[in-house]
DODREN-669467 format. One record per residue (C-alpha): x, y, z; residue in three letters. Coordinates in steps of 0.5 Angstrom, whole numbers, padded with zeros to 4 digits, m for minus. Each point is the difference from the previous one (the first is absolute). Layout:
[[X, Y, Z], 'ala']
...
! end
This chain:
[[0172, 0175, 0101], 'unk']
[[0003, m0003, 0007], 'unk']
[[m0003, 0004, 0006], 'unk']
[[0003, 0000, 0008], 'unk']
[[m0006, m0001, 0004], 'unk']
[[0001, 0005, 0006], 'unk']
[[m0007, 0000, 0002], 'unk']
[[m0006, m0004, 0001], 'unk']
[[m0004, 0003, m0007], 'unk']
[[0002, 0001, m0007], 'unk']
[[m0004, 0006, m0003], 'unk']
[[m0002, m0001, m0007], 'unk']
[[m0003, 0006, m0005], 'unk']
[[m0006, m0001, m0004], 'unk']
[[m0002, 0004, m0006], 'unk']
[[m0007, m0001, m0002], 'unk']
[[0002, 0003, m0007], 'unk']
[[0006, m0005, m0002], 'unk']
[[0000, m0007, m0003], 'unk']
[[0000, m0006, 0006], 'unk']
[[0007, m0004, 0000], 'unk']
[[0001, m0006, 0004], 'unk']
[[0006, 0000, 0006], 'unk']
[[0002, m0006, 0003], 'unk']
[[0004, 0000, 0006], 'unk']
[[0005, m0004, 0003], 'unk']
[[0004, m0001, 0006], 'unk']
[[0006, m0004, m0001], 'unk']
[[m0002, m0003, m0006], 'unk']
[[m0006, m0003, 0002], 'unk']
[[m0006, 0003, m0003], 'unk']
[[m0006, 0003, 0006], 'unk']
[[m0004, 0004, m0003], 'unk']
[[m0003, 0003, m0008], 'unk']
[[m0004, 0006, m0001], 'unk']
[[m0003, 0003, m0006], 'unk']
[[0000, 0008, 0001], 'unk']
[[m0001, 0006, m0004], 'unk']
[[0007, 0003, 0004], 'unk']
[[0001, 0007, 0000], 'unk']
[[0005, 0005, 0001], 'unk']
[[0000, 0007, 0004], 'unk']
[[m0007, 0002, m0003], 'unk']
[[m0004, m0006, 0001], 'unk']
[[m0006, m0001, 0003], 'unk']
[[0002, m0003, 0007], 'unk']
[[0004, m0004, 0003], 'unk']
[[m0001, m0007, 0003], 'unk']
[[0004, m0005, 0005], 'unk']
[[0002, m0007, 0000], 'unk']
[[0002, m0003, 0007], 'unk']
[[0007, m0002, m0001], 'unk']
[[0001, m0001, 0007], 'unk']
[[0003, m0007, 0000], 'unk']
[[0006, 0003, m0004], 'unk']
[[0002, 0005, 0004], 'unk']
[[0007, 0000, 0000], 'unk']
[[0001, m0004, m0007], 'unk']
[[0000, 0002, m0007], 'unk']
[[m0005, m0001, m0005], 'unk']
[[0000, 0000, m0007], 'unk']
[[m0006, 0003, m0005], 'unk']
[[m0001, m0003, m0006], 'unk']
[[m0004, 0003, m0006], 'unk']
[[m0001, 0005, m0006], 'unk']
[[0002, 0006, 0004], 'unk']
[[0001, 0006, m0003], 'unk']
[[0007, 0003, 0003], 'unk']
[[m0004, 0006, 0002], 'unk']
[[m0004, m0002, 0005], 'unk']
[[0005, m0005, 0004], 'unk']
[[0001, 0006, 0004], 'unk']
[[m0007, 0000, 0003], 'unk']
[[0000, m0006, 0003], 'unk']
[[0002, 0000, 0007], 'unk']
[[0000, m0003, 0007], 'unk']
[[m0004, 0004, 0005], 'unk']
[[m0001, m0002, 0008], 'unk']
[[m0008, 0000, m0001], 'unk']
[[m0005, m0002, m0005], 'unk']
[[m0004, 0006, m0004], 'unk']
[[m0006, 0003, 0003], 'unk']
[[m0005, 0003, m0005], 'unk']
[[m0004, 0006, 0002], 'unk']
[[m0006, 0001, m0004], 'unk']
[[m0005, 0005, 0003], 'unk']
[[m0006, m0004, m0004], 'unk']
[[0001, m0006, 0002], 'unk']
[[m0007, m0005, 0002], 'unk']
[[m0001, 0000, 0008], 'unk']
[[m0005, m0006, 0000], 'unk']
[[0003, m0004, m0006], 'unk']
[[0007, m0003, 0000], 'unk']
[[0005, 0002, m0004], 'unk']
[[0007, m0003, m0001], 'unk']
[[0005, 0007, 0002], 'unk']
[[0003, m0001, m0007], 'unk']
[[m0001, m0004, m0007], 'unk']
[[m0005, m0005, m0002], 'unk']
[[m0005, m0004, 0004], 'unk']
[[m0005, m0005, m0003], 'unk']
[[m0003, m0006, 0004], 'unk']
[[m0001, m0001, 0007], 'unk']
[[0004, m0006, 0003], 'unk']
[[0000, m0005, 0006], 'unk']
[[m0005, 0004, 0003], 'unk']
[[m0001, m0003, 0008], 'unk']
[[m0002, 0002, 0006], 'unk']
[[0005, m0002, 0005], 'unk']
[[0001, 0001, 0008], 'unk']
[[m0005, 0007, m0001], 'unk']
[[0004, 0002, m0007], 'unk']
[[m0003, 0001, m0006], 'unk']
[[0006, m0002, m0005], 'unk']
[[m0001, 0003, m0007], 'unk']
[[0006, m0002, m0005], 'unk']
[[m0001, 0002, m0007], 'unk']
[[0003, m0001, m0007], 'unk']
[[0005, 0006, 0000], 'unk']
[[0006, 0003, m0005], 'unk']
[[0004, 0005, 0004], 'unk']
[[0004, 0002, m0006], 'unk']
[[m0006, 0003, m0004], 'unk']
[[m0007, 0002, m0001], 'unk']
[[m0001, m0006, m0005], 'unk']
[[m0001, m0008, 0000], 'unk']
[[0006, m0003, 0001], 'unk']
[[0005, m0003, 0006], 'unk']
[[m0005, m0003, 0004], 'unk']
[[0002, 0000, 0007], 'unk']
[[m0004, 0000, 0006], 'unk']
[[m0001, 0006, 0004], 'unk']
[[m0004, 0000, 0007], 'unk']
[[m0004, 0004, 0004], 'unk']
[[m0003, m0002, 0007], 'unk']
[[m0006, 0004, 0004], 'unk']
[[m0004, m0001, 0006], 'unk']
[[m0007, 0002, m0003], 'unk']
[[0000, 0000, m0007], 'unk']
[[0000, 0007, m0001], 'unk']
[[0007, 0003, 0002], 'unk']
[[0006, m0004, m0003], 'unk']
[[0007, 0000, 0001], 'unk']
[[0005, m0002, m0005], 'unk']
[[0005, m0005, 0002], 'unk']
[[0006, m0002, m0004], 'unk']
[[0000, m0005, m0006], 'unk']
[[m0001, m0008, 0001], 'unk']
[[0002, m0002, m0006], 'unk']
[[0004, 0001, m0006], 'unk']
[[0001, m0003, m0008], 'unk']
[[0005, m0006, 0000], 'unk']
[[0001, m0006, m0004], 'unk']
[[m0006, m0003, 0000], 'unk']
[[m0003, 0006, m0003], 'unk']
[[m0003, 0007, 0003], 'unk']
[[m0005, 0000, 0005], 'unk']
[[m0007, m0001, m0002], 'unk']
[[m0007, m0001, 0005], 'unk']
[[m0001, m0004, 0005], 'unk']
[[m0004, m0001, 0007], 'unk']
[[0002, 0000, 0007], 'unk']
[[m0002, m0005, 0006], 'unk']
[[0001, m0001, 0008], 'unk']
[[0002, m0006, 0001], 'unk']
[[m0003, m0001, 0007], 'unk']
[[0001, m0007, 0000], 'unk']
[[0006, m0001, m0003], 'unk']
[[m0002, m0005, m0005], 'unk']
[[0006, 0003, m0004], 'unk']
[[0005, m0001, 0005], 'unk']
[[0003, 0007, 0000], 'unk']
[[m0002, 0001, 0007], 'unk']
[[m0007, 0002, 0003], 'unk']
[[m0003, 0007, m0003], 'unk']
[[0005, 0000, m0005], 'unk']
[[m0003, 0004, m0006], 'unk']
[[0001, m0004, m0007], 'unk']
[[m0001, 0004, m0006], 'unk']
[[m0001, m0004, m0007], 'unk']
[[0002, 0004, m0006], 'unk']
[[0002, m0001, m0007], 'unk']
[[0007, 0000, m0003], 'unk']
[[m0001, 0003, m0006], 'unk']
[[0006, m0003, m0005], 'unk']
[[0001, 0003, m0006], 'unk']
[[m0002, 0007, 0002], 'unk']
[[0007, 0002, 0002], 'unk']
[[0007, m0002, m0004], 'unk']
[[0002, m0004, 0005], 'unk']
[[m0005, m0005, 0001], 'unk']
[[0000, 0000, m0008], 'unk']
[[0008, m0002, 0001], 'unk']
[[m0002, m0005, 0005], 'unk']
[[m0006, m0003, m0004], 'unk']
[[m0005, 0000, 0005], 'unk']
[[m0007, 0001, m0001], 'unk']
[[m0006, 0003, 0004], 'unk']
[[0000, m0005, 0006], 'unk']
[[m0004, 0001, 0007], 'unk']
[[0005, 0001, 0006], 'unk']
[[m0001, 0001, 0008], 'unk']
[[0003, 0006, 0004], 'unk']
[[0000, m0001, 0008], 'unk']
[[0001, 0006, 0006], 'unk']
[[0000, m0002, 0007], 'unk']
[[0001, 0008, 0002], 'unk']
[[m0006, 0002, m0001], 'unk']
[[0000, 0001, m0008], 'unk']
[[0006, 0005, 0000], 'unk']
[[0004, m0005, m0003], 'unk']
[[m0002, m0006, m0005], 'unk']
[[0005, m0005, m0002], 'unk']
[[0000, m0004, m0005], 'unk']
[[m0001, m0007, 0000], 'unk']
[[0004, m0005, m0005], 'unk']
[[m0004, m0004, m0005], 'unk']
[[m0007, 0001, m0003], 'unk']
[[m0007, m0001, 0003], 'unk']
[[m0003, m0001, m0007], 'unk']
[[0004, m0001, m0006], 'unk']
[[m0001, 0003, m0007], 'unk']
[[m0006, m0002, m0003], 'unk']
[[m0003, 0004, m0005], 'unk']
[[0002, 0006, m0003], 'unk']
[[0001, 0007, 0005], 'unk']
[[m0004, m0004, 0005], 'unk']
[[0000, 0005, 0006], 'unk']
[[m0003, 0003, 0006], 'unk']
[[m0001, m0006, 0005], 'unk']
[[m0005, 0002, 0006], 'unk']
[[m0001, m0005, 0005], 'unk']
[[m0005, m0001, 0007], 'unk']
[[m0002, m0006, 0004], 'unk']
[[m0007, m0004, m0001], 'unk']
[[m0003, m0003, 0006], 'unk']
[[m0005, m0004, m0003], 'unk']
[[0005, m0004, m0004], 'unk']
[[0006, 0002, 0006], 'unk']
[[0005, 0002, m0006], 'unk']
[[0003, 0006, m0003], 'unk']
[[m0002, 0002, m0006], 'unk']
[[0004, 0004, m0005], 'unk']
[[m0003, 0003, m0006], 'unk']
[[0005, 0002, m0006], 'unk']
[[m0001, 0003, m0007], 'unk']
[[0002, m0004, m0006], 'unk']
[[0000, 0003, m0006], 'unk']
[[m0006, 0004, m0005], 'unk']
[[m0006, m0002, 0004], 'unk']
[[0002, m0006, 0005], 'unk']
[[0001, m0001, 0007], 'unk']
[[0002, m0006, 0004], 'unk']
[[m0001, m0002, 0007], 'unk']
[[0005, m0003, 0005], 'unk']
[[m0001, m0004, 0007], 'unk']
[[0006, m0001, 0005], 'unk']
[[0000, m0002, 0007], 'unk']
[[0007, 0003, 0002], 'unk']
[[0000, 0007, m0004], 'unk']
[[0006, m0003, m0003], 'unk']
[[m0002, m0006, m0005], 'unk']
[[m0006, 0002, m0005], 'unk']
[[m0004, m0005, m0004], 'unk']
[[m0004, 0002, m0005], 'unk']
[[m0007, m0001, 0001], 'unk']
[[m0005, 0003, m0006], 'unk']
[[0000, 0006, m0006], 'unk']
[[m0005, 0005, m0001], 'unk']
[[m0001, 0004, m0007], 'unk']
[[m0003, 0007, 0000], 'unk']
[[m0001, 0004, m0006], 'unk']
[[0002, 0007, 0002], 'unk']
[[0003, m0002, 0007], 'unk']
[[0008, 0001, m0001], 'unk']
[[0006, 0001, 0005], 'unk']
[[0000, 0001, 0008], 'unk']
[[m0005, m0006, 0002], 'unk']
[[m0004, 0001, 0007], 'unk']
[[m0004, m0005, 0003], 'unk']
[[m0005, 0002, 0006], 'unk']
[[m0006, m0002, 0004], 'unk']
[[m0005, 0006, 0002], 'unk']
[[m0007, 0001, 0003], 'unk']
[[m0006, 0002, m0004], 'unk']
[[m0003, 0006, 0004], 'unk']
[[m0007, m0001, m0002], 'unk']
[[0000, m0007, 0001], 'unk']
[[0001, m0002, 0007], 'unk']
[[0005, m0005, 0001], 'unk']
[[0001, m0001, m0007], 'unk']
[[0008, 0000, m0002], 'unk']
[[0003, m0001, m0007], 'unk']
[[0007, m0001, m0004], 'unk']
[[0003, 0006, m0004], 'unk']
[[0005, m0002, m0005], 'unk']
[[0003, 0007, m0002], 'unk']
[[0006, 0003, m0005], 'unk']
[[0003, 0006, m0002], 'unk']
[[m0004, 0004, m0003], 'unk']
[[m0006, m0001, 0004], 'unk']
[[m0004, m0006, m0003], 'unk']
[[m0002, m0004, 0004], 'unk']
[[m0005, m0007, 0001], 'unk']
[[m0004, m0002, 0005], 'unk']
[[m0001, m0007, 0003], 'unk']
[[0002, m0006, 0004], 'unk']
[[0007, m0003, 0002], 'unk']
[[0001, m0007, 0003], 'unk']
[[0007, 0000, 0001], 'unk']
[[0002, m0002, m0006], 'unk']
[[m0003, 0004, m0006], 'unk']
[[m0004, 0005, 0000], 'unk']
[[m0007, 0000, m0003], 'unk']
[[m0003, 0006, m0004], 'unk']
[[m0007, 0002, 0001], 'unk']
[[0000, 0007, m0003], 'unk']
[[0002, 0002, m0006], 'unk']
[[0007, 0005, 0000], 'unk']
[[m0002, 0006, 0003], 'unk']
[[0004, 0007, 0001], 'unk']
[[0000, 0003, 0007], 'unk']
[[0003, 0007, m0003], 'unk']
[[m0003, 0005, m0004], 'unk']
[[0006, 0003, m0003], 'unk']
[[0008, m0003, m0002], 'unk']
[[0003, 0004, 0005], 'unk']
[[0001, m0006, 0005], 'unk']
[[0004, m0006, m0001], 'unk']
[[0003, m0006, 0003], 'unk']
[[m0004, 0000, 0007], 'unk']
[[0002, m0005, 0005], 'unk']
[[m0003, m0001, 0007], 'unk']
[[0003, m0001, 0007], 'unk']
[[0002, m0006, 0003], 'unk']
[[m0001, 0000, 0008], 'unk']
[[m0006, 0005, 0000], 'unk']
[[m0005, m0005, 0004], 'unk']
[[m0007, 0001, m0001], 'unk']
[[0000, 0006, m0007], 'unk']
[[0003, 0000, m0007], 'unk']
[[0005, 0005, 0000], 'unk']
[[0002, 0003, m0008], 'unk']
[[0005, 0005, m0002], 'unk']
[[0001, 0001, m0008], 'unk']
[[0005, 0004, m0004], 'unk']
[[m0002, 0006, m0003], 'unk']
[[0003, 0002, m0006], 'unk']
[[0001, 0007, m0001], 'unk']
[[0004, 0003, m0006], 'unk']
[[0003, 0006, 0004], 'unk']
[[0008, 0000, 0002], 'unk']
[[0001, 0007, 0002], 'unk']
[[0001, m0002, 0007], 'unk']
[[0006, m0006, m0003], 'unk']
[[m0004, m0005, 0002], 'unk']
[[m0007, m0003, m0004], 'unk']
[[m0006, m0004, 0003], 'unk']
[[m0003, 0000, 0007], 'unk']
[[m0004, m0006, 0003], 'unk']
[[m0007, 0001, 0002], 'unk']
[[m0003, 0001, 0006], 'unk']
[[m0001, m0008, 0003], 'unk']
[[m0007, m0001, 0001], 'unk']
[[m0004, m0006, 0002], 'unk']
[[m0004, m0005, m0004], 'unk']
[[m0007, m0003, 0000], 'unk']
[[m0005, m0003, m0005], 'unk']
[[m0007, 0002, m0001], 'unk']
[[m0006, m0004, m0004], 'unk']
[[m0003, 0004, m0005], 'unk']
[[m0006, m0002, m0005], 'unk']
[[0005, m0001, m0005], 'unk']
[[0005, m0004, 0005], 'unk']
[[0006, 0001, 0005], 'unk']
[[0004, 0006, m0001], 'unk']
[[0006, 0002, 0004], 'unk']
[[0000, 0006, 0005], 'unk']
[[0006, 0005, 0002], 'unk']
[[m0001, 0004, 0007], 'unk']
[[0005, 0004, 0003], 'unk']
[[0002, m0003, 0007], 'unk']
[[m0001, 0002, 0007], 'unk']
[[0008, 0002, 0001], 'unk']
[[m0002, 0005, m0006], 'unk']
[[m0006, 0003, 0002], 'unk']
[[0004, 0002, 0007], 'unk']
[[0004, 0005, m0003], 'unk']
[[m0007, 0004, m0003], 'unk']
[[m0002, 0006, 0003], 'unk']
[[m0007, 0003, m0003], 'unk']
[[0002, 0007, m0003], 'unk']
[[m0006, 0002, m0003], 'unk']
[[m0008, m0003, m0001], 'unk']
[[m0005, 0001, m0004], 'unk']
[[m0007, 0001, 0001], 'unk']
[[m0004, m0005, m0002], 'unk']
[[m0003, 0002, m0007], 'unk']
[[0006, 0005, m0001], 'unk']
[[0001, 0001, m0008], 'unk']
[[0007, 0004, 0001], 'unk']
[[0006, 0001, 0004], 'unk']
[[0007, 0003, m0002], 'unk']
[[0007, m0001, 0005], 'unk']
[[0007, 0001, m0001], 'unk']
[[0004, m0006, 0003], 'unk']
[[0005, 0001, 0005], 'unk']
[[0006, m0004, m0002], 'unk']
[[m0003, m0007, 0004], 'unk']
[[m0003, m0005, m0003], 'unk']
[[m0008, 0000, m0001], 'unk']
[[m0005, m0006, 0000], 'unk']
[[m0006, 0003, m0004], 'unk']
[[m0007, m0004, 0001], 'unk']
[[m0006, 0002, m0004], 'unk']
[[m0006, m0004, m0001], 'unk']
[[m0007, 0001, m0004], 'unk']
[[m0006, m0004, 0000], 'unk']
[[m0002, m0004, m0006], 'unk']
[[m0002, 0005, m0006], 'unk']
[[m0002, m0002, m0007], 'unk']
[[0003, 0007, m0002], 'unk']
[[0004, 0006, 0001], 'unk']
[[0007, 0001, 0001], 'unk']
[[0006, 0002, 0005], 'unk']
[[0006, 0004, m0002], 'unk']
[[0007, m0001, 0005], 'unk']
[[0007, 0004, m0001], 'unk']
[[0006, m0003, 0005], 'unk']
[[0006, 0005, m0003], 'unk']
[[0000, m0001, m0007], 'unk']
[[m0004, m0007, 0000], 'unk']
[[m0007, 0001, m0003], 'unk']
[[m0005, m0006, 0003], 'unk']
[[m0007, 0001, m0003], 'unk']
[[m0006, m0005, 0003], 'unk']
[[m0005, m0001, m0006], 'unk']
[[m0006, m0004, 0003], 'unk']
[[m0004, m0001, m0006], 'unk']
[[0006, m0004, m0003], 'unk']
[[0002, m0003, 0006], 'unk']
[[0007, 0003, m0001], 'unk']
[[0006, 0003, 0004], 'unk']
[[0005, 0003, m0004], 'unk']
[[0007, 0003, 0002], 'unk']
[[0004, 0004, m0005], 'unk']
[[0007, 0004, 0002], 'unk']
[[0003, 0002, m0007], 'unk']
[[0006, 0002, 0003], 'unk']
[[0001, m0008, 0002], 'unk']
[[m0005, m0004, m0005], 'unk']
[[m0001, 0001, m0007], 'unk']
[[m0007, m0003, 0001], 'unk']
[[m0005, 0000, 0005], 'unk']
[[m0001, m0007, 0005], 'unk']
[[m0007, m0002, 0000], 'unk']
[[m0003, m0004, 0006], 'unk']
[[m0007, m0003, 0000], 'unk']
[[m0004, m0001, 0006], 'unk']
[[m0007, m0002, 0001], 'unk']
[[m0004, 0006, 0001], 'unk']
[[m0006, m0005, 0003], 'unk']
[[0004, 0000, 0006], 'unk']
[[0001, 0008, 0000], 'unk']
[[0007, 0002, 0001], 'unk']
[[0005, 0000, 0006], 'unk']
[[0008, 0003, m0002], 'unk']
[[0005, 0001, 0004], 'unk']
[[0007, 0003, m0002], 'unk']
[[0006, m0001, 0003], 'unk']
[[0005, 0007, m0002], 'unk']
[[0007, m0001, 0001], 'unk']
[[0006, 0003, m0004], 'unk']
[[0000, m0003, m0007], 'unk']
[[m0006, m0005, 0001], 'unk']
[[m0007, 0000, 0001], 'unk']
[[m0003, m0007, 0002], 'unk']
[[m0007, m0001, 0000], 'unk']
[[m0005, m0004, 0002], 'unk']
[[m0008, m0001, m0002], 'unk']
[[m0006, m0003, 0003], 'unk']
[[0003, m0004, 0007], 'unk']
[[0006, m0001, m0004], 'unk']
[[m0002, m0005, m0007], 'unk']
[[0003, 0007, m0004], 'unk']
[[0007, 0001, 0001], 'unk']
[[0006, 0003, m0003], 'unk']
[[0005, 0006, 0000], 'unk']
[[0002, 0005, m0005], 'unk']
[[0006, 0004, m0001], 'unk']
[[0000, 0007, 0002], 'unk']
[[0005, 0007, m0001], 'unk']
[[0005, 0001, 0006], 'unk']
[[m0002, 0004, 0006], 'unk']
[[m0007, m0001, m0001], 'unk']
[[m0001, 0000, 0008], 'unk']
[[0000, 0008, m0001], 'unk']
[[m0005, m0001, m0006], 'unk']
[[m0008, 0002, 0001], 'unk']
[[m0005, m0005, 0001], 'unk']
[[m0007, 0002, m0003], 'unk']
[[m0007, m0004, m0001], 'unk']
[[m0005, 0002, m0004], 'unk']
[[m0007, m0004, 0000], 'unk']
[[m0006, 0001, m0003], 'unk']
[[m0004, m0005, 0005], 'unk']
[[0002, 0000, 0008], 'unk']
[[0005, m0004, 0002], 'unk']
[[m0002, m0005, 0007], 'unk']
[[0006, 0001, 0002], 'unk']
[[0007, 0004, 0000], 'unk']
[[0006, m0001, 0005], 'unk']
[[0007, 0003, m0001], 'unk']
[[0005, m0003, 0004], 'unk']
[[0007, 0002, 0001], 'unk']
[[0006, m0006, 0000], 'unk']
[[0005, 0002, 0006], 'unk']
[[0005, m0004, 0000], 'unk']
[[0007, 0005, 0000], 'unk']
! end
């Protein structure tokens, strides 16, 4: 199929019922893109668009096993696709169209929080990994920006990190933004044909993160299997840049550099259960004045507490799990933020009715608390988020029940009970039933529309229970006991017009409902 590019966007129809096919795009016999897509016809589910502005006025050729009746549904248009969907989350970022997963390149620079992310703009299943981009001034209101990296001959664009090079250590200019990422050779036919494997590469932005230019060559060549997900930071005590990298199975490597360009392996770490998306950061211990510990993190929320000397991480705990259930994945912390550690995770929603899939978690601040059995991570909502809350309803101390109809905006609900040996409470938010059992020390989430089995979250009833629910379209995030409990559950659509009902057989110490006004 030969098509003259008369407008800057190439529109492609998607039909989730159709089998996936592979399309190859050429201009003047040179390949410039490869896409796996469930190509649709006139009755497809939605359109997506490829930016082809660089080929304006030229002919391109699309090769692939395209059914003849679908040729005529591919066309050029002056604008990209806009997806209007009434049940989009309001305080959780989601792409306008397509699948997304891991947060990437999280960096705070010049007053802007940059959120890059794994993105498939051509469907609602995993694949075609690009880097999408969004920005915020306050971690709450996000603005979509154009895509910044797409697959090439070195592979699709897997996860990576961002850094503002204020010292110009790499030589691309003072305050240039550097992005270390995995080129996943072997994950598209283009890279297979070229014989490329997974390698770590560098892209640079000198316009504030709007456009990323790939630098020739590898930063770290292929080491093992699907080695991936570089995350780096500066370690002042040993005066070096540090990068952590997932290798294979449960093994990770640590690298050092003086110039952000040349990296030497310093050590390795193996830890059962821990795979993918490593991170390493230092945290204050909230209840031990002046004490700090290092935390080594992996994708599923498994972590180790220990020490780090710039060369080697030494665990001082067993492998712990930060999350109460398996919704959150691949969290990354922000570079460029002073005096606090801010984390964002991907929430793995199943819903595709809005022609996108998945949302990002609300950013949280991390710290440690020391308990009788060791250190535990704490997740707390940042002040930027709290600034959007407006008190809506408040229960008197000792209240046992409340019923309210949500008014179309997200809510933050806080409930607290003193330590109890027996008793229960029932909470219903839309179609999600939440049962608190003080006898067992368990919180149970059930929603037959979404989950075939209930989700059970334990808590230490000797501490009492403080629960916080952040309710948005499609998702409820929950925090408990000052952030030691952390998780999220998927809900039905339009939950923000449903009821909140509370029944407790014992009086509450506190009950507050805030509306989160972001529009």
